Every structure is written in structure tokens, then in C-alpha cells.
A tleap script that builds the chain and sets N, CA, C and O, in Angstrom:
source leaprc.protein.ff14SB
mol = sequence {
  NMET SER VAL VAL PRO GLY GLY PHE GLY MET
  SER ALA VAL GLU PHE GLY GLU VAL ILE ASN
  SER ASN LEU SER ILE LYS GLY GLU ILE HIE
  PHE PRO VAL ASP SER ASP LEU ALA THR ASP
  ALA ALA PHE SER SER ILE LEU ASN ASN SER
  THR GLY GLY THR SER CYS ARG ILE CYS HIE
  ASN ASN GLU VAL ASN GLN GLY GLY ASP ALA
  TYR ALA SER ARG MET VAL ALA PRO ASP PRO
  PHE GLU ILE VAL SER LYS GLU ASP VAL MET
  LYS GLN ALA GLU SER CYS SER PRO GLU THR
  ASP TRP PHE ARG CYS GLU MET LEU ARG VAL
  ILE LEU SER LYS PRO ASP LEU LYS GLU GLU
  GLY TRP PRO CPHE
}
set mol.1.N position { 16.118 -2.751 4.389 }
set mol.1.CA position { 14.818 -2.216 4.451 }
set mol.1.C position { 13.895 -2.950 3.550 }
set mol.1.O position { 14.062 -3.119 2.342 }
set mol.2.N position { 12.782 -3.417 4.361 }
set mol.2.CA position { 11.524 -3.967 2.952 }
set mol.2.C position { 10.654 -2.930 3.390 }
set mol.2.O position { 10.805 -2.327 4.452 }
set mol.3.N position { 9.593 -2.690 2.434 }
set mol.3.CA position { 8.520 -2.421 2.321 }
set mol.3.C position { 7.427 -2.950 1.604 }
set mol.3.O position { 7.994 -3.434 0.625 }
set mol.4.N position { 6.453 -3.126 1.493 }
set mol.4.CA position { 5.321 -3.356 0.350 }
set mol.4.C position { 4.453 -2.946 0.360 }
set mol.4.O position { 3.800 -2.870 1.401 }
set mol.5.N position { 3.854 -2.295 -1.267 }
set mol.5.CA position { 2.909 -1.374 -1.276 }
set mol.5.C position { 1.468 -1.973 -1.389 }
set mol.5.O position { 0.603 -1.123 -1.606 }
set mol.6.N position { 1.168 -2.872 -1.316 }
set mol.6.CA position { -0.098 -3.320 -0.744 }
set mol.6.C position { -0.204 -4.989 0.042 }
set mol.6.O position { 0.720 -5.779 0.234 }
set mol.7.N position { -1.301 -5.103 0.297 }
set mol.7.CA position { -1.412 -6.771 0.844 }
set mol.7.C position { -0.749 -6.822 2.433 }
set mol.7.O position { -0.245 -5.754 2.780 }
set mol.8.N position { -0.702 -7.771 3.282 }
set mol.8.CA position { -0.066 -8.075 4.123 }
set mol.8.C position { 1.242 -7.373 4.378 }
set mol.8.O position { 2.248 -7.713 3.758 }
set mol.9.N position { 1.261 -6.514 5.169 }
set mol.9.CA position { 2.672 -5.968 5.364 }
set mol.9.C position { 2.497 -4.589 5.305 }
set mol.9.O position { 3.215 -3.870 5.999 }
set mol.10.N position { 1.472 -4.021 4.427 }
set mol.10.CA position { 1.777 -2.638 3.877 }
set mol.10.C position { 1.925 -1.712 4.716 }
set mol.10.O position { 2.467 -0.643 4.433 }
set mol.11.N position { 1.589 -1.923 5.542 }
set mol.11.CA position { 1.493 -0.800 7.016 }
set mol.11.C position { 2.638 -0.778 7.550 }
set mol.11.O position { 2.667 -0.056 8.546 }
set mol.12.N position { 3.838 -1.400 7.233 }
set mol.12.CA position { 4.849 -1.402 7.902 }
set mol.12.C position { 6.170 -1.019 7.065 }
set mol.12.O position { 6.304 -0.805 5.861 }
set mol.13.N position { 7.081 -1.007 8.102 }
set mol.13.CA position { 8.454 -0.646 7.009 }
set mol.13.C position { 9.481 -1.871 8.191 }
set mol.13.O position { 9.513 -1.876 9.422 }
set mol.14.N position { 9.987 -2.510 7.491 }
set mol.14.CA position { 10.858 -3.826 8.362 }
set mol.14.C position { 12.293 -3.339 8.196 }
set mol.14.O position { 12.557 -2.583 7.261 }
set mol.15.N position { 13.197 -3.717 9.022 }
set mol.15.CA position { 14.303 -3.092 8.920 }
set mol.15.C position { 15.406 -4.315 9.542 }
set mol.15.O position { 15.266 -4.824 10.654 }
set mol.16.N position { 16.482 -4.649 8.605 }
set mol.16.CA position { 17.624 -5.517 8.884 }
set mol.16.C position { 18.976 -5.169 8.979 }
set mol.16.O position { 19.541 -4.815 7.944 }
set mol.17.N position { 19.503 -5.199 9.874 }
set mol.17.CA position { 21.137 -4.725 10.134 }
set mol.17.C position { 22.138 -6.021 10.007 }
set mol.17.O position { 22.236 -6.827 10.932 }
set mol.18.N position { 22.835 -6.145 8.840 }
set mol.18.CA position { 23.336 -7.453 8.769 }
set mol.18.C position { 24.877 -7.322 10.181 }
set mol.18.O position { 25.723 -6.469 10.453 }
set mol.19.N position { 24.608 -8.335 10.572 }
set mol.19.CA position { 25.608 -8.463 11.716 }
set mol.19.C position { 26.949 -9.528 11.257 }
set mol.19.O position { 28.039 -9.229 11.744 }
set mol.20.N position { 26.897 -10.555 10.486 }
set mol.20.CA position { 27.400 -11.574 9.821 }
set mol.20.C position { 27.014 -12.116 8.778 }
set mol.20.O position { 25.997 -11.605 8.309 }
set mol.21.N position { 27.494 -13.079 8.150 }
set mol.21.CA position { 27.131 -13.319 6.783 }
set mol.21.C position { 25.532 -14.413 6.884 }
set mol.21.O position { 25.020 -15.115 6.013 }
set mol.22.N position { 25.149 -14.177 8.187 }
set mol.22.CA position { 24.138 -14.978 7.785 }
set mol.22.C position { 23.076 -14.887 9.196 }
set mol.22.O position { 22.307 -15.765 9.587 }
set mol.23.N position { 23.336 -13.436 9.834 }
set mol.23.CA position { 22.250 -13.001 11.024 }
set mol.23.C position { 22.559 -11.740 10.787 }
set mol.23.O position { 23.628 -11.190 10.525 }
set mol.24.N position { 20.887 -11.148 10.986 }
set mol.24.CA position { 20.751 -9.738 11.324 }
set mol.24.C position { 19.906 -9.071 12.300 }
set mol.24.O position { 18.996 -9.786 12.719 }
set mol.25.N position { 19.967 -7.733 12.841 }
set mol.25.CA position { 19.159 -7.405 14.206 }
set mol.25.C position { 17.899 -7.385 12.858 }
set mol.25.O position { 18.063 -7.087 11.675 }
set mol.26.N position { 16.566 -7.847 13.621 }
set mol.26.CA position { 15.590 -6.908 12.897 }
set mol.26.C position { 14.857 -6.271 13.823 }
set mol.26.O position { 14.911 -6.500 15.031 }
set mol.27.N position { 13.938 -5.206 13.111 }
set mol.27.CA position { 13.467 -4.273 13.587 }
set mol.27.C position { 12.183 -3.675 12.620 }
set mol.27.O position { 12.420 -3.494 11.426 }
set mol.28.N position { 10.997 -3.413 13.090 }
set mol.28.CA position { 9.552 -2.776 12.045 }
set mol.28.C position { 9.376 -1.505 12.805 }
set mol.28.O position { 9.461 -1.279 14.012 }
set mol.29.N position { 9.076 -0.635 11.661 }
set mol.29.CA position { 7.782 0.768 12.370 }
set mol.29.C position { 6.588 0.497 11.775 }
set mol.29.O position { 6.579 0.065 10.622 }
set mol.30.N position { 5.626 0.672 12.350 }
set mol.30.CA position { 4.327 0.779 11.562 }
set mol.30.C position { 3.646 1.993 11.407 }
set mol.30.O position { 3.616 2.832 12.306 }
set mol.31.N position { 2.878 2.198 9.885 }
set mol.31.CA position { 2.457 3.420 9.538 }
set mol.31.C position { 1.002 3.723 10.360 }
set mol.31.O position { 0.496 2.807 11.008 }
set mol.32.N position { 0.551 4.659 10.315 }
set mol.32.CA position { 1.301 6.117 10.220 }
set mol.32.C position { 2.293 6.225 11.063 }
set mol.32.O position { 2.217 5.472 12.033 }
set mol.33.N position { 3.409 7.077 10.993 }
set mol.33.CA position { 4.154 7.460 12.270 }
set mol.33.C position { 3.505 9.070 12.429 }
set mol.33.O position { 3.868 9.906 11.602 }
set mol.34.N position { 2.982 9.283 13.019 }
set mol.34.CA position { 2.618 10.778 13.619 }
set mol.34.C position { 3.175 11.513 15.021 }
set mol.34.O position { 2.988 12.673 15.390 }
set mol.35.N position { 3.739 10.702 15.512 }
set mol.35.CA position { 4.521 11.486 16.810 }
set mol.35.C position { 5.883 10.981 16.545 }
set mol.35.O position { 6.194 10.200 15.646 }
set mol.36.N position { 6.924 11.695 17.727 }
set mol.36.CA position { 8.025 10.887 17.812 }
set mol.36.C position { 8.236 9.668 18.156 }
set mol.36.O position { 7.336 9.184 18.844 }
set mol.37.N position { 9.246 8.895 17.883 }
set mol.37.CA position { 9.296 7.547 18.071 }
set mol.37.C position { 10.099 7.219 19.625 }
set mol.37.O position { 10.758 8.029 20.278 }
set mol.38.N position { 9.911 6.277 19.848 }
set mol.38.CA position { 10.846 5.659 21.095 }
set mol.38.C position { 12.240 5.439 20.480 }
set mol.38.O position { 12.298 5.205 19.273 }
set mol.39.N position { 13.135 5.483 21.061 }
set mol.39.CA position { 14.592 4.800 20.567 }
set mol.39.C position { 14.383 3.449 20.339 }
set mol.39.O position { 15.098 2.811 19.567 }
set mol.40.N position { 13.587 3.032 20.865 }
set mol.40.CA position { 13.582 1.208 20.843 }
set mol.40.C position { 12.287 1.042 19.858 }
set mol.40.O position { 11.876 -0.077 19.552 }
set mol.41.N position { 11.773 2.058 19.462 }
set mol.41.CA position { 10.316 1.047 18.886 }
set mol.41.C position { 10.591 0.414 17.790 }
set mol.41.O position { 9.618 -0.251 17.437 }
set mol.42.N position { 11.424 0.326 17.136 }
set mol.42.CA position { 11.594 -0.695 15.908 }
set mol.42.C position { 11.932 -2.166 16.694 }
set mol.42.O position { 11.348 -3.158 16.256 }
set mol.43.N position { 12.728 -2.308 17.678 }
set mol.43.CA position { 12.491 -3.324 18.368 }
set mol.43.C position { 11.471 -4.113 19.249 }
set mol.43.O position { 11.271 -5.324 19.347 }
set mol.44.N position { 10.763 -2.802 19.992 }
set mol.44.CA position { 9.575 -2.929 20.945 }
set mol.44.C position { 8.554 -3.609 20.372 }
set mol.44.O position { 7.930 -4.365 21.117 }
set mol.45.N position { 8.092 -3.502 18.771 }
set mol.45.CA position { 7.009 -3.035 17.956 }
set mol.45.C position { 6.978 -5.119 17.996 }
set mol.45.O position { 5.970 -5.727 18.358 }
set mol.46.N position { 8.207 -5.791 17.575 }
set mol.46.CA position { 8.026 -7.237 17.494 }
set mol.46.C position { 8.447 -8.251 18.630 }
set mol.46.O position { 8.916 -9.378 18.470 }
set mol.47.N position { 8.208 -7.677 19.664 }
set mol.47.CA position { 8.534 -8.017 20.809 }
set mol.47.C position { 7.338 -9.409 21.355 }
set mol.47.O position { 6.124 -9.208 21.408 }
set mol.48.N position { 7.742 -10.264 21.582 }
set mol.48.CA position { 6.666 -11.171 21.882 }
set mol.48.C position { 6.811 -12.042 23.201 }
set mol.48.O position { 7.222 -13.201 23.263 }
set mol.49.N position { 6.285 -11.049 24.475 }
set mol.49.CA position { 6.822 -11.724 25.459 }
set mol.49.C position { 6.457 -13.215 25.775 }
set mol.49.O position { 7.044 -14.019 26.500 }
set mol.50.N position { 5.583 -13.322 25.198 }
set mol.50.CA position { 4.285 -14.862 25.802 }
set mol.50.C position { 6.481 -15.761 25.371 }
set mol.50.O position { 7.026 -16.486 26.203 }
set mol.51.N position { 7.202 -15.360 23.926 }
set mol.51.CA position { 7.779 -16.703 23.951 }
set mol.51.C position { 9.343 -16.153 24.171 }
set mol.51.O position { 10.300 -16.918 24.046 }
set mol.52.N position { 9.501 -14.661 24.531 }
set mol.52.CA position { 10.913 -14.354 24.709 }
set mol.52.C position { 11.693 -13.986 23.806 }
set mol.52.O position { 12.911 -14.115 23.927 }
set mol.53.N position { 11.124 -13.466 22.747 }
set mol.53.CA position { 11.833 -13.033 21.676 }
set mol.53.C position { 10.906 -12.218 21.077 }
set mol.53.O position { 10.348 -11.380 21.785 }
set mol.54.N position { 10.532 -12.324 19.493 }
set mol.54.CA position { 10.123 -11.596 18.575 }
set mol.54.C position { 9.420 -12.187 17.805 }
set mol.54.O position { 9.633 -13.396 17.717 }
set mol.55.N position { 8.300 -11.577 16.937 }
set mol.55.CA position { 7.294 -12.258 16.094 }
set mol.55.C position { 8.451 -12.665 14.875 }
set mol.55.O position { 7.982 -13.422 14.025 }
set mol.56.N position { 9.488 -12.384 14.724 }
set mol.56.CA position { 10.384 -12.591 12.990 }
set mol.56.C position { 10.814 -14.133 13.744 }
set mol.56.O position { 11.404 -14.856 12.940 }
set mol.57.N position { 10.674 -14.608 14.790 }
set mol.57.CA position { 11.209 -15.796 14.674 }
set mol.57.C position { 10.218 -16.806 13.927 }
set mol.57.O position { 10.687 -17.912 13.659 }
set mol.58.N position { 9.067 -16.571 13.611 }
set mol.58.CA position { 8.298 -17.401 12.875 }
set mol.58.C position { 8.866 -17.622 11.346 }
set mol.58.O position { 8.304 -18.188 10.409 }
set mol.59.N position { 10.058 -17.046 11.389 }
set mol.59.CA position { 10.067 -16.953 9.443 }
set mol.59.C position { 11.943 -16.739 9.939 }
set mol.59.O position { 12.817 -17.148 9.176 }
set mol.60.N position { 12.141 -16.350 10.708 }
set mol.60.CA position { 13.768 -16.187 10.793 }
set mol.60.C position { 14.632 -16.861 12.668 }
set mol.60.O position { 14.840 -16.322 13.755 }
set mol.61.N position { 14.890 -18.387 12.021 }
set mol.61.CA position { 15.239 -19.026 13.245 }
set mol.61.C position { 16.821 -18.246 13.811 }
set mol.61.O position { 17.489 -17.294 13.407 }
set mol.62.N position { 16.986 -19.510 15.262 }
set mol.62.CA position { 18.328 -19.432 15.629 }
set mol.62.C position { 18.454 -17.772 16.189 }
set mol.62.O position { 19.533 -17.222 15.966 }
set mol.63.N position { 17.340 -16.946 16.931 }
set mol.63.CA position { 17.506 -15.914 17.549 }
set mol.63.C position { 17.823 -15.643 18.458 }
set mol.63.O position { 17.178 -16.036 19.429 }
set mol.64.N position { 18.816 -14.947 18.618 }
set mol.64.CA position { 19.623 -14.161 20.072 }
set mol.64.C position { 19.551 -13.147 20.406 }
set mol.64.O position { 19.826 -12.322 19.535 }
set mol.65.N position { 19.242 -12.702 21.507 }
set mol.65.CA position { 19.083 -11.563 22.029 }
set mol.65.C position { 20.630 -10.463 21.845 }
set mol.65.O position { 21.757 -10.842 22.167 }
set mol.66.N position { 20.465 -9.762 21.548 }
set mol.66.CA position { 21.577 -8.534 21.431 }
set mol.66.C position { 21.828 -7.323 22.427 }
set mol.66.O position { 22.528 -6.311 22.441 }
set mol.67.N position { 21.004 -7.873 23.162 }
set mol.67.CA position { 21.310 -6.509 24.584 }
set mol.67.C position { 19.918 -6.268 24.417 }
set mol.67.O position { 19.325 -6.516 23.367 }
set mol.68.N position { 19.211 -5.631 25.768 }
set mol.68.CA position { 17.949 -4.903 25.678 }
set mol.68.C position { 16.887 -5.421 24.832 }
set mol.68.O position { 16.931 -6.650 24.774 }
set mol.69.N position { 15.836 -4.835 24.077 }
set mol.69.CA position { 14.664 -5.816 23.052 }
set mol.69.C position { 15.272 -5.853 21.491 }
set mol.69.O position { 14.504 -5.978 20.537 }
set mol.70.N position { 16.913 -5.718 21.297 }
set mol.70.CA position { 17.029 -6.330 20.166 }
set mol.70.C position { 17.473 -7.617 20.021 }
set mol.70.O position { 18.280 -8.170 20.768 }
set mol.71.N position { 16.716 -8.300 18.643 }
set mol.71.CA position { 17.237 -9.650 18.690 }
set mol.71.C position { 18.024 -9.642 17.152 }
set mol.71.O position { 17.843 -8.916 16.174 }
set mol.72.N position { 18.772 -10.534 17.338 }
set mol.72.CA position { 18.995 -11.065 15.667 }
set mol.72.C position { 18.344 -12.520 15.305 }
set mol.72.O position { 17.695 -13.081 16.187 }
set mol.73.N position { 18.462 -12.993 14.339 }
set mol.73.CA position { 18.343 -14.086 13.700 }
set mol.73.C position { 18.596 -14.490 12.538 }
set mol.73.O position { 19.005 -13.545 11.863 }
set mol.74.N position { 18.549 -15.499 11.932 }
set mol.74.CA position { 19.209 -16.013 10.641 }
set mol.74.C position { 18.733 -15.200 9.569 }
set mol.74.O position { 17.566 -15.056 9.934 }
set mol.75.N position { 18.851 -14.460 8.312 }
set mol.75.CA position { 18.482 -14.107 7.358 }
set mol.75.C position { 18.061 -15.508 6.113 }
set mol.75.O position { 18.537 -16.561 5.688 }
set mol.76.N position { 16.880 -14.639 5.956 }
set mol.76.CA position { 16.179 -15.664 4.789 }
set mol.76.C position { 16.503 -15.404 3.165 }
set mol.76.O position { 16.299 -14.256 2.769 }
set mol.77.N position { 16.784 -15.968 2.611 }
set mol.77.CA position { 17.112 -15.660 1.123 }
set mol.77.C position { 16.006 -15.211 0.310 }
set mol.77.O position { 15.152 -16.097 0.321 }
set mol.78.N position { 15.595 -14.085 -0.489 }
set mol.78.CA position { 14.538 -14.063 -1.264 }
set mol.78.C position { 14.274 -15.250 -2.325 }
set mol.78.O position { 15.044 -15.753 -3.143 }
set mol.79.N position { 13.189 -15.470 -2.089 }
set mol.79.CA position { 12.796 -16.731 -3.025 }
set mol.79.C position { 12.857 -15.971 -4.622 }
set mol.79.O position { 12.207 -14.970 -4.928 }
set mol.80.N position { 13.820 -16.733 -5.543 }
set mol.80.CA position { 14.119 -15.909 -6.803 }
set mol.80.C position { 13.638 -16.237 -7.904 }
set mol.80.O position { 14.162 -16.083 -9.008 }
set mol.81.N position { 12.224 -16.884 -7.560 }
set mol.81.CA position { 10.984 -16.852 -8.100 }
set mol.81.C position { 9.747 -15.700 -7.910 }
set mol.81.O position { 8.750 -15.618 -8.627 }
set mol.82.N position { 10.062 -14.888 -6.822 }
set mol.82.CA position { 9.425 -13.793 -6.563 }
set mol.82.C position { 9.945 -12.206 -6.238 }
set mol.82.O position { 9.343 -11.267 -5.718 }
set mol.83.N position { 11.072 -12.299 -6.676 }
set mol.83.CA position { 11.942 -11.187 -6.999 }
set mol.83.C position { 11.476 -10.500 -8.259 }
set mol.83.O position { 11.337 -11.040 -9.356 }
set mol.84.N position { 11.211 -8.996 -7.896 }
set mol.84.CA position { 10.647 -8.492 -8.858 }
set mol.84.C position { 11.898 -7.499 -9.360 }
set mol.84.O position { 12.790 -7.018 -8.661 }
set mol.85.N position { 11.679 -7.348 -10.784 }
set mol.85.CA position { 12.888 -6.167 -11.351 }
set mol.85.C position { 12.912 -4.969 -11.026 }
set mol.85.O position { 11.810 -4.891 -10.482 }
set mol.86.N position { 13.511 -3.600 -10.925 }
set mol.86.CA position { 13.283 -2.331 -10.980 }
set mol.86.C position { 12.574 -1.724 -12.112 }
set mol.86.O position { 11.958 -0.664 -12.003 }
set mol.87.N position { 12.675 -2.485 -13.337 }
set mol.87.CA position { 12.021 -2.122 -14.437 }
set mol.87.C position { 10.497 -2.590 -14.147 }
set mol.87.O position { 9.622 -1.725 -14.165 }
set mol.88.N position { 10.204 -3.771 -13.915 }
set mol.88.CA position { 8.616 -4.546 -13.430 }
set mol.88.C position { 8.293 -3.253 -12.556 }
set mol.88.O position { 7.232 -2.676 -12.796 }
set mol.89.N position { 9.290 -2.662 -11.371 }
set mol.89.CA position { 8.527 -2.128 -10.225 }
set mol.89.C position { 8.114 -0.637 -11.407 }
set mol.89.O position { 7.155 0.043 -11.043 }
set mol.90.N position { 8.538 -0.384 -12.187 }
set mol.90.CA position { 8.880 0.748 -12.897 }
set mol.90.C position { 7.308 0.845 -13.698 }
set mol.90.O position { 6.464 1.741 -13.742 }
set mol.91.N position { 7.377 -0.496 -14.274 }
set mol.91.CA position { 6.199 -0.656 -15.348 }
set mol.91.C position { 4.780 -0.449 -14.237 }
set mol.91.O position { 3.927 0.422 -14.409 }
set mol.92.N position { 4.775 -1.324 -13.246 }
set mol.92.CA position { 3.880 -1.007 -12.132 }
set mol.92.C position { 3.422 0.343 -11.697 }
set mol.92.O position { 2.246 0.523 -11.378 }
set mol.93.N position { 4.320 1.309 -11.671 }
set mol.93.CA position { 3.919 3.123 -11.293 }
set mol.93.C position { 3.128 3.604 -12.325 }
set mol.93.O position { 2.082 4.241 -12.202 }
set mol.94.N position { 3.941 3.109 -13.833 }
set mol.94.CA position { 3.230 3.598 -14.721 }
set mol.94.C position { 1.884 3.470 -14.933 }
set mol.94.O position { 1.199 4.293 -15.540 }
set mol.95.N position { 1.427 2.282 -14.362 }
set mol.95.CA position { -0.074 1.801 -14.831 }
set mol.95.C position { -0.870 1.849 -13.809 }
set mol.95.O position { -2.048 1.499 -13.862 }
set mol.96.N position { -0.126 2.416 -12.487 }
set mol.96.CA position { -0.796 2.632 -11.499 }
set mol.96.C position { -1.762 3.451 -11.281 }
set mol.96.O position { -1.420 4.463 -11.892 }
set mol.97.N position { -3.029 3.703 -10.659 }
set mol.97.CA position { -4.290 4.018 -11.020 }
set mol.97.C position { -4.287 5.118 -9.247 }
set mol.97.O position { -4.697 4.389 -8.344 }
set mol.98.N position { -3.983 6.346 -8.805 }
set mol.98.CA position { -3.942 6.931 -7.730 }
set mol.98.C position { -5.660 6.790 -7.236 }
set mol.98.O position { -5.964 6.385 -6.114 }
set mol.99.N position { -6.654 7.186 -8.250 }
set mol.99.CA position { -7.829 7.032 -8.048 }
set mol.99.C position { -8.343 5.782 -7.141 }
set mol.99.O position { -9.082 5.956 -6.172 }
set mol.100.N position { -7.987 4.802 -7.458 }
set mol.100.CA position { -8.340 3.728 -6.616 }
set mol.100.C position { -6.973 2.577 -6.010 }
set mol.100.O position { -7.048 1.406 -5.639 }
set mol.101.N position { -6.045 3.307 -6.094 }
set mol.101.CA position { -4.994 2.601 -5.225 }
set mol.101.C position { -4.110 3.415 -4.798 }
set mol.101.O position { -2.915 3.153 -4.940 }
set mol.102.N position { -4.689 4.971 -3.973 }
set mol.102.CA position { -3.393 5.457 -3.555 }
set mol.102.C position { -2.151 5.509 -2.867 }
set mol.102.O position { -1.270 6.359 -3.001 }
set mol.103.N position { -2.166 4.402 -2.032 }
set mol.103.CA position { -1.431 4.065 -0.811 }
set mol.103.C position { -0.353 3.257 -1.994 }
set mol.103.O position { 0.844 3.544 -1.995 }
set mol.104.N position { -0.825 2.406 -2.812 }
set mol.104.CA position { 0.165 1.523 -3.379 }
set mol.104.C position { 1.186 2.760 -4.507 }
set mol.104.O position { 2.370 3.071 -4.635 }
set mol.105.N position { 0.116 3.068 -5.010 }
set mol.105.CA position { 1.126 4.422 -6.013 }
set mol.105.C position { 1.567 5.560 -5.318 }
set mol.105.O position { 2.251 6.394 -5.912 }
set mol.106.N position { 1.338 5.667 -4.423 }
set mol.106.CA position { 2.776 6.991 -3.281 }
set mol.106.C position { 3.525 5.961 -3.120 }
set mol.106.O position { 4.446 6.174 -3.909 }
set mol.107.N position { 3.775 4.756 -2.492 }
set mol.107.CA position { 4.474 3.786 -2.125 }
set mol.107.C position { 5.504 4.087 -3.552 }
set mol.107.O position { 6.437 4.889 -3.511 }
set mol.108.N position { 5.185 3.392 -4.628 }
set mol.108.CA position { 5.893 2.887 -5.613 }
set mol.108.C position { 6.518 4.489 -6.277 }
set mol.108.O position { 7.599 4.536 -6.864 }
set mol.109.N position { 5.827 5.465 -6.109 }
set mol.109.CA position { 6.761 6.800 -6.796 }
set mol.109.C position { 7.510 7.237 -5.937 }
set mol.109.O position { 8.538 7.715 -6.416 }
set mol.110.N position { 7.410 7.294 -4.475 }
set mol.110.CA position { 8.608 7.514 -3.380 }
set mol.110.C position { 9.805 6.447 -3.499 }
set mol.110.O position { 10.911 6.865 -3.157 }
set mol.111.N position { 9.721 5.227 -3.907 }
set mol.111.CA position { 10.528 3.991 -4.014 }
set mol.111.C position { 11.356 4.371 -5.100 }
set mol.111.O position { 12.578 4.440 -4.966 }
set mol.112.N position { 10.760 4.630 -6.195 }
set mol.112.CA position { 11.722 5.151 -7.564 }
set mol.112.C position { 12.104 6.785 -7.966 }
set mol.112.O position { 12.418 7.451 -8.953 }
set mol.113.N position { 11.892 6.924 -6.726 }
set mol.113.CA position { 12.458 8.729 -6.396 }
set mol.113.C position { 13.151 8.976 -6.392 }
set mol.113.O position { 13.477 10.090 -6.800 }
set mol.114.N position { 14.135 7.890 -5.797 }
set mol.114.CA position { 15.636 7.724 -5.547 }
set mol.114.C position { 16.853 7.918 -6.943 }
set mol.114.O position { 16.886 7.051 -7.817 }
set mol.115.N position { 17.595 8.878 -6.988 }
set mol.115.CA position { 17.826 8.977 -8.478 }
set mol.115.C position { 19.167 7.323 -8.445 }
set mol.115.O position { 19.479 6.600 -9.392 }
set mol.116.N position { 19.675 7.251 -6.864 }
set mol.116.CA position { 20.593 6.085 -7.103 }
set mol.116.C position { 20.298 4.698 -6.683 }
set mol.116.O position { 21.169 3.938 -6.262 }
set mol.117.N position { 18.870 4.340 -6.826 }
set mol.117.CA position { 18.202 3.236 -6.958 }
set mol.117.C position { 18.563 2.026 -7.872 }
set mol.117.O position { 18.293 1.899 -9.066 }
set mol.118.N position { 19.343 1.022 -6.920 }
set mol.118.CA position { 19.878 0.034 -7.833 }
set mol.118.C position { 19.277 -1.264 -7.260 }
set mol.118.O position { 18.896 -1.219 -6.090 }
set mol.119.N position { 19.129 -2.593 -8.053 }
set mol.119.CA position { 18.856 -3.551 -7.235 }
set mol.119.C position { 20.054 -4.089 -7.004 }
set mol.119.O position { 21.075 -3.919 -7.670 }
set mol.120.N position { 19.882 -4.880 -5.844 }
set mol.120.CA position { 20.886 -6.105 -5.426 }
set mol.120.C position { 20.917 -7.328 -5.218 }
set mol.120.O position { 19.931 -7.857 -4.704 }
set mol.121.N position { 22.018 -8.071 -5.551 }
set mol.121.CA position { 22.123 -9.406 -5.650 }
set mol.121.C position { 21.946 -9.946 -3.929 }
set mol.121.O position { 21.936 -9.210 -2.942 }
set mol.122.N position { 21.821 -11.394 -3.960 }
set mol.122.CA position { 22.041 -12.178 -2.657 }
set mol.122.C position { 23.132 -12.850 -2.957 }
set mol.122.O position { 23.360 -13.246 -4.100 }
set mol.123.N position { 24.008 -13.068 -1.831 }
set mol.123.CA position { 24.017 -12.199 -1.051 }
set mol.123.C position { 24.197 -10.728 -1.008 }
set mol.123.O position { 24.911 -10.523 -1.989 }
set mol.124.N position { 23.945 -9.477 -0.391 }
set mol.124.CA position { 24.501 -8.555 -0.299 }
set mol.124.C position { 26.109 -8.298 0.589 }
set mol.124.O position { 26.630 -7.183 0.611 }
savepdb mol mol.pdb
quit
């Protein structure tokens, strides 16, 4: 599961279910969620009917239909120079100003509210 507290993509949560060592099924839900979601909402939101696949294929190649609207594609390892440590996220949350950036501050607070939060290495 991936979220970003600001910039491009901040209005969505992305999901990936690992199905083998290099493929995962992708999905995405856009915020705000203010009503019940359809069971296929995470898949239908990324469908690109003109290409017969998903918008994820821009970055994740080798896309394969898994049945219905679900597609699996290659996982992309995180850039080691872009990884942010839990300690750095905690520092960002401490210095966050809700008056000027409420959404980002709230996202960081929620992420850090999990007592069992831990950093994971790649591959996981």
C-alpha cells in the first residue's frame, strides 16, 4: 500500500498484492471516499479501456489480466536514493504546520499512529 502526503498522487491510495517474486496486482482508490465502494473500485479506477489494460502500465510493464478488471504487472523497486526513513518521517510530522498544510500533517499523523509501524527492505 502506498500513499503520499503531498504533490502528485496525494489524492489516492495505491495497492499492490504480490503474486510472485516480480509481479503484483495493482489497484487504486481516490480520496475522498464518501460512500460505499463497489467491490471492483480499486481495479476499475485504473482501467485504460483504450489500451486494454491499466494506467499502471506506464511504469509497470508486462501487464497480464488476472480475470475481470484485475491486472498484474512488474513490481518496480524503490529508488534507494529516494527512500525516506521512519525517523525522517517522524521529523517531518513534528515540524508540520496544520494551519498551512492540514492534509499533509494529517496523513503523517495517521501513518505514524500505528504502534507496529516498521520499515521494510526490498524485496519484501
